[in-house]
Structure formats: structure tokens, C-alpha cells
N, C-alpha and C positions, 0 to 999 in steps of 0.2 A: 619522631617528634609529633603526638597527634595533637589536632586543631581543638582548641577549647572553642566550645559554643555556649555564650549562656544570653540571657533576658536583661539587657541593660538599662529594662525601662522597668526600673524597682516598683514594687505596690508599698503603698503606706500603709506604717502599723499603729494603732493603735493600743495604748495601755489600759490595765483596768484598774479604774480611781482609786485604788485604794490610799492615796497621799493626795492634797490639793495639786502637788505639782504636777501630777501625771493627768492629774482629770482632763486636763484639755489639751495633754501631747500630742503632738501627730509626730511620727517621724519615718524614715526612710529604712525599709526593711533591707539589709546588707545582708543577708544569709546568701547571696551569692557573690560574694566575694570569696577570693582563695585563701584559704589559711597557709600561706608562704612565708619563708622569711623572706626581708627584705635583703637585695643586693646593696651592698655597701658601698660599693663601687658608684654606685649612682644616688648615694644619698649623702648628707651632708646634717651635720646637729647646727638646728640653728637657734640660735641664742634670745633668751627673752628679754629685752631692754628696760621693761616694766615703766615704759612711759618716761623716760630720763632722755636727754639730748646730749649733743656731744661731750658736753663738759662734765656728765653723770648728774646735773641737778633733775628733778625730778618736777617734768612741766604739764605734764597730764594723770592728772590722782586717780587714783584705783583701775591701776592696771597690773597689780601684780599678783602673778600666783595661775599658771594654768599648768595644762598637761604637755609635758616635753613631747617637743616636733621635729621631725627630722624634713630637710629641704630636699625635695626631690629634683631629680636634672631632667629637665623635660624637653623633648626634641621638637619644639615649638618652630623654629624654621627651617624647619625640614632637611636637616644637615645628614641625616643616617637615614631616614626613607624616601624615596621621591615617584616611587609608585605604591602597587596594591600590596598591602601588608595582609597576609595569610596568616601566621605562623602565631598566636595568642598566648604566654607563656601564663598570665594573669591576668585574673582585674583587682584592681588595690582604690584604696581611699587614699584619699589626698587632702590632709587638714587642712593645706593653706589654701584650696580652692573649693570652689562649689561642685564643679564634675568631676568624673572617676577617670581612673588613668588607667592604660591597659602596659602592660611590661610584655614586649614583644623584641624581635632580631632579626636584622636583616640577612643579607647573599653571605656575611660574611660571619654569620653568625656572633656579632657584638648586638648584647641587648640593650633595649632600651625605653625611655615610656614615651608613649603618643597620648593624645586625649581621646577619649572612647567615645563611639559616637552614640545615639538612643537607639540603634536596632539591634538583632540580636545575627546579624549576618558576622560570618566569620573572619571577613578582611574588612580592613577599612579604605575606600580607594582615596587615592591621592590623588590628584594631577594638576597639570601648571593649569594658572589660570585663564589662559590664552585658550586653553583647548577645550574649558568647560563650556557644556551648550548654555543657551539663555534660557533662563526660568528656571535651571537647578538651584536647589538649596544647600551652603557652603556655612564651613566654619571656620575658626582659627587660621583665619587669613590677616597677614601682614598687621599682628594684635588686636583684630578685632575679631567679636564674636569667640570668646574662649569660656563665657559663665557657663552655669547648667543652663540647660534647654536652649542655650539661642542661636540664630544662625541666618545667613544673609543671604540675599537673592540675587542672582548675576543677571542685570538689565540686556547689556549689550556689549559688544567689544568695536572698538574703533581702531583696525589696523594701521590706517596711517598714519594714527597719534601713539601707538601701542599703550594705549593706556584699557582699561574695561573697569566700567560703572558697574555699583554693586549699590544692591538698596540694603541699609542695615536694617536692626530691629526697628529704633525709633524711626524709619519712614524717611530716613534723609539718604538721599544718593549721593557717591563720594567718584570719584573717576581714582585707579589704582596701574600702576606700570606694571605691566603683565610681563615683561620684558622675564625676569626670575624668580618671578611670584607662582606659591603655591597652597593650594587650600584642599581639603579635605571634604569629600561629599557629603552631606545628609544635615545632619540636627546633634550640638551636641548633649553628651547623656546627662542624666539625672532631672527628668524633664519635671519632676515631679517636685523639684526642690521647693517652689513657689507656696507650694501647700501644706508645708512642715510648721509646725507650733511648737515653739521650746515649752512651754507648758510654766517656766520660772523663768525670773530674772536671772537664777545664780546658772542656770542654764550657759549663759554668755562669757564665764567667767572659766 
């Protein structure tokens, strides 16, 4: 299996102003995505409830009608990967989040999804939180920094207490138990997500 190397820091794409909706629209150029079929073992159909509560009554109006989505099973807790992931099968788009995904496999050839980083490296380095050098940028750590372009910074380690202090994008410093915690090195993918413009209100629908 050859390693696939792509630039996961995509460029912005503008459109010709042939319609009022395209005049100010700015989108992410997703031409580097792999045109591959989805793995049905890693996805499940996500049903749209159209603003209804558990009784079926509409409690939030104007929520009906959207493109069908599939929920991807992403290894956010590092149950399948706990070392450097070097083999990338495909870079894919996830409609349920702002960051991109990478479909890869482990030593037992079991495929799974992980969050992609912002660099064009072939491997995504995953280490134990207590082994990461202070000052390193990390993402996807215990539910933090999973959005596009976000990252946290390791402040220091307190070995006697078994905790690691990290600085979040909000500049808040929190303490996390580093006994069985893992983190990905680098920044989350799709760092240009905040520069996009929908162009018209109907794009949200």
C-alpha cells in the first residue's frame, strides 16, 4: 500500500458573479479529496428529525429539508491508533463537522477514521499526553480542540499529581489526567474554514 500525500491546507475558491448568491461566495477548494466509495462498515445513516422533539411535535421551525448525511464512526478516543499512523487510504469530507477526515488502518489492517492535521505529512503523530514536550501544539484531547484549525498548547506536566496543564484556544488553562490520555500532534485541519462565506442564506438549508 503506497502512502498518499496531499496538502490538507486547502486554498480558498471564489466564483464568477453570474448570480447574486455567487458574487460574495467563498468556499474551500476540495479538489484534493479522494473520489472513493465510502466504507459502509464505518458509516450509518443519520436521520433528520426536522426540528421535532421526542413526541414528534415541531418545536423549532424552518428546519426541514437538507441533503442526506451519513454519520462517520471516528476514532476520537484513540482505541484503534495509539502510535504514528503512516498509511492514509483517503482524505474525505465529513458533513457533520468542520474539520476533515483521514481513512487509515492499523497493524491489523482494520480501517478507521481519524481527524486530519493541517500539514501535508504522511503520518499523524499520536502520543501519550504525559510524553509530549511542553510547548507542543496538540488537538483532539479529551473532547477539546476538534473543530477546524483549533489546537491547544501543553504548558507543563505535574508527575507527582499525574496531571498535565494545557492552554486552550480561549487562553484558559485546564488540568487533564494524563494517565491514559492521548493527543494528536499539530493543528486540526481546514484552518481556512473561518474565511469562507456562504454567499446566501439558502446555503444553510
